[in-house]
N, C-alpha and C positions, 0 to 999 in steps of 0.2 A: 818533327811533329812541335807545334808550337803551342803554348797554353795561353788563355785570356790574360794570365797574370804578366806574361812575356810582353803582352802589347802594350800595357798602362803602366809598366813598371821603369821605362825609359827615362832618363834624366838629363837636362841640359843645364849647363852654366852659363849665365850672360850678365851683362853689367848694364844697368839703367840709368841713364842720362837724366837727372831732376833738375828744377830751377836752381838757379844760383851755383851752377856748376858741381852739385852735389851727385855724387854716384851710389846707387844701392845693388850691390851684387845678391843676385837670387839665383835658386835652383828652382826648375820646374819638370814638370811631366808631361810632354807633348801629348801623351795617349791618352790623358785621364780626362780630357774635353770629350765627354760622350754625351748620346742623344738624351740619357737622364738629366745629366747637368744642363744641356741645352732648353731642355723643357722648362727647368727651374729659372733659368735666365729669361727666357721669352714670357713666361708667366710675370715675373717683375718688372721687364719692359712694357708688357701690357697694361702694368697697373700703373705706368709713368714713374718707375722706380729705377732709374738708369743706374745711379750708384750702388744701389742693392744688386743689381743684374751684375754688375763688375764684380762686386765682392763675393756674391756666389761663385761666378766662374772662377776668380782667382784662389778662393778659397780651396778649391777642389784639386788645382794644378801646382801651387806652389808648395815646395817640400823646405826649403830652407831660404833664410836672407841673413844680412848681416846689420838688420835695423835694430839697433840698441837702445837701451833708456839711460839716463844720466850716469847711472852707475857701470854703463857697460856690459849690462845683460842683454842679451838677445832677446825681443821681444815676441810672444807669441802669435804667430800668423792670423788666425782667424779672428781673434777678439781685437788685435790692432789694426787690421784692414778696415774694420767699422770706423776707425778714429780717423783714418788716413783724409786727407783733402783730395777731392774730385780729380786735381790736376794731376797727383801723384798716382792715384788708381788708372787713369788713362795712360800716363806713361808707361808705366808697368805692363798694361796689357798691350800697348803699342809696340813696346820692345819685344814682347812674345811673339806677337803677329809676325813683326819684321823677321825675328830668328826663323820662325818655321817656314817664312816665305825665301828666305835664302837658303836654307836646307833643301827645300823641294826643288828650287832651280838647280842646285848642284846636282841634285838626283838625277835630274831629267837630263842634264848633260852627259851624265856618265853611262 
């Protein structure tokens, strides 16, 4: 038997390549992107709020990262996402999409 929490609790760790050769390590939950989250994202997109749509989606699936302040303290994900440049938000989302695509292809081969 499987529970709903089993489906949404899986975690993956990846490294995101950012501009100037910087890298950000993130942990995300692939199963956390649900129809409810998609509704929120689509609502933001329909209102021409693309970056807000990315923040909404990423807030629901990111678990951890190694983004720190000047003192080395890990920054909180939800509030910090709103401060990131669009380029960084897109890079994070693309890395997650790419990671999911690779996993899906590997699964199909086996």
